[in-house]
N, C-alpha and C positions, 0 to 999 in steps of 0.2 A: 679459771681465772677470779671471775665474780667471788665463787665460793673461798680463795686465797684471801682477794680485797678484805672482804667484811669479815673475814678474823683476824688480821695481821690488825683493821685499825682499830679494835678491841684494843689493843694493846699503848700503841704509841701513834703519834702525828706523822705522815709519810709522803712522802710521793712515788707511784707507780708508775710504771712505763710500761705501754702495752706495744706487741707490735703490728704490722699494717695489716690489715686486713677490717673489708666493709662491714662484715658482720661482728667484729668487736667490737667497731664504732656504735652500731647500731644496740648491741646489745648492751653495752657499758653505760649509756646514756638511758639505756630504761632503768638502769639500777645503780643511776646518781642516786636518787631521792633514798635510797637507804642507808647513806654514808654518813659520817658524820661535816660539819658545815668546815673544818680544818682540811679535808682529806684534798689530796690535790693528783690527779689522775692524767696523764700525759699519755698521747697516739704518736707512734713514729708514721708517717706515710711518705713518699714520696720513691725514685728509685734514684739508683748510682748516686751523682753528686748533689740531688736533688732534694736529697733527705731531711725531712725539720721535722720535727716534736711540736702536737697539735694540744692546746691544755683543753683536754675536754671538762673539767670542771667549768671553764669561764662559757663552753660552749652550752652547757648546761643551765647556767644563770642566765643565760641571754635568751634562750630560746623557752626555759620555763619548764616545769615537772610533767604538766599535762602532755606537752608535745614529745618529750624526748619517751615517758611511758608510752606511747603509741608509736612509737619506730621500732620496735622490733616487729610490732605484727602489722606494720607497714612494709617494714624487709622484706618479710615472707611470704606474702603474698603477692609481691609487684616482681619478683624474684629475686633466690640465695641458691643456694649450693644445694639446698634441698628441697626447693620449689621453683617451676617454669615461672620466667618471665614473660608478659601479654608483652606480644610482636607490637616493636616501635614506640612501645610506650615508657620506656626508660625510668628514672625515678626522681627526675625534676619535677614533673608535673603531677603525678600524687603526692608527692610532699607539699605542694605550695594547696592542693584542695584542702590536703588534710590540716595545714596552718590556717586553713581560713573558714571552714567547718569545726566547731567545737562537736559536735554531735557523732563527724566522723572519730575526732581524738579519744570519745570516750568509747565509741567502740572497740578501735583499734584496743583501746587499754584492757578491755575483756579478755581478749585471747590468752588464752592457757589456763582460765579458770577452770576448773574441773568441773564445772555445770553446765560450759558448753558441754563437754562430752557427753557428763551424764542427761541431762535433761532437754528431753527432746523441744521444748517447747522454747528454754532459753536457745536451745541451737536458732529455731529457724526466726526467733527476733534481730540477732544478732546479722544473721543471714539475710536477712531482706536489707539489717541497714548497711550492707557489705554489697550489698548489687545495686543500692542506691549510688554509694562510691562511686563503682564499676560504670554505671551511665555518667556519671560525670566525666570518668574520666576519658569515656568516649563521645564526650558533646550532646549526649541526651537529655541533659540535666531534669526535663520535664517528666522521663519515665524511672521509676524505678524497680522495673523488671527486663530483665537482661533480653528476655526470650523477645519480649515487644519493643528492645533496643533496636535487637539484631533485623525483626522486621522493618520499623523505622529507619535506620540508615539506606535499607537494600528500597524501600519507598524512595526515601530525598535522590538515592541514584540514579531512580530507575522510572516513576510516573512521568509520562509526555506530558506536556503542556495544552496538548488539544487531541480530541479523542480521533482526530483524522490523521495526526502522526506515527509515523510509519514506526513499526517495533525496531530498536537497534538493536540487530543481536549479535552483531560482530563488538558490540561496546559489552555484550551481556557476558562473550566468552571472555572476555579480557577484563572479567570481575574479579577483582582480590579479596578470596575471602576472610583472610589475616587481617581486613582491617575492620573486621566485626569482633565484636566483646564474646568471649566464649560463652555457649548454652548455659541453661541452668544448670543442667547433669555434668556438664563438665565443670561450670565454676562452684559446684558444691564439694567436689572430692579436693580442688583445690584450694579450698574454705577449711576443708577438715584435717588437708596436710599444715595448712598454717597454724588451728589452733596448738594443734600437736608440736609441732615447731616451736610455738612458746610456752609451751607447755613445759618445756626442756628450757631455753631461753630464760624467761622469767623467771622460774625458780631456781636460777642457775646458783642461786648464793645458799642452796638448800647442796647437802649430802647427797640426797637420791632426789636428784629434781622430779620425777614420776615416775609411775608403776602402771599406766599406757603403754600398749602397742602399740606399732604402725597400723596393724591389720586393724581394718575399718577407720579407719583415720587415713584414708587416701590412697593406702597402698596395698598390697596385695603382697602374699608368701608363694614363691614357685621355687622348688626342688632348692631352696633352705636360700634364696636369694631375695629380697624386695625388690618389687618394684610400683611402680606409678597405679593406681587403679586411676581411667582417665575418663570413665562415665560408668553411668549403670542403664540398664533399659537396650533399645536399641538405635544403633547408630542414628538410622533415618527413620522418619514416620512410617506406617505401614502402605499409607498411597504414593507415597515415592518412592517407596523400593519396589511397588506394585508397577507403576508408570515408568521407572527405567528397566524395569524386567520387559515389559512388554515393546517398548523403543529397540532394545538389545534384540530379543526377538524379531523384529520387524525388521529390523538391518540385518541378519542370518537369514533371511527369508529372501531379501532383496539378493542377500550376495551370492547365493544360489540359484535364483533367477535368471541373475547376471553371467554366472560359469555357463548355466544352460545355453544359456543363449550365444554364449559364445562358442559354445560349444558344435550346437546346428551349424553358424554361423562358416565354421570351420569345415564342418562336413561339407555345406553347398560351395562353399570356395572349391575344395578336391571335388563333386562331382563333378559342377563347370568346368573344370579345368579336364579334368577325365576326355568329356561331353566335345568339349573342343578336339582335343588331341584325339579320338576317334572320327571326326568330323573330315580331320587332314589328311589324317591314313586312305579315310575314302575316296578324297581326290586323287590321294597318290594311286 
């Protein structure tokens, strides 16, 4: 679509109408700076009897180039057809953060650049900024490390106000892990997927948007199908896994002891009944 628009605008001034899709709006706004000033782009939105056309050119003029060019990256990492969203974070709050901080706008504009794939230093620098953005999204603005943010959110929820205060195990059992930001390992894979998606979106005006493959960019190939690569390494730290294993084994031992106790208790009851019956027979 962007390739078609870019090709047509070289020939004449025109109005191009686009169909309904959030991806289309974000991608098109990210490309508006490539069009000449006399181009008019409209988007059809709504359903049923509420269909209407929205002038994307006017939106671009209102928001400005910096915000519009950063929208594809923002849309890709906060949830699109090819990347999962952050639970209950939607789009409005991320957009407000983006609009407020130029640093984040500049970071999202870098997505899709081949340097982010090929240069580990460039990738890590951008990833650090995105970590900071995610921390803002989860209301821990003073932290720029998602693992530290996860710990801080947990501490804020469960730190006791007094050393003598009893620990509330029931409250801990009801803790919603989805309220935490993703850990570094998981966020990195989402970050890599976002960059790959933007490689295609931000170069959609080209005949061949990208030569890179999804593998090693947030996806894995299994049986000729691409699947999300959720994280690298262990799912849990070793000491946590060992602790859970110890608790599980202890629970199994308790179950065995309880089963044996029930068997012995049942056996004693049977013996007692037999003795009572024997005594009764003797009386007769």
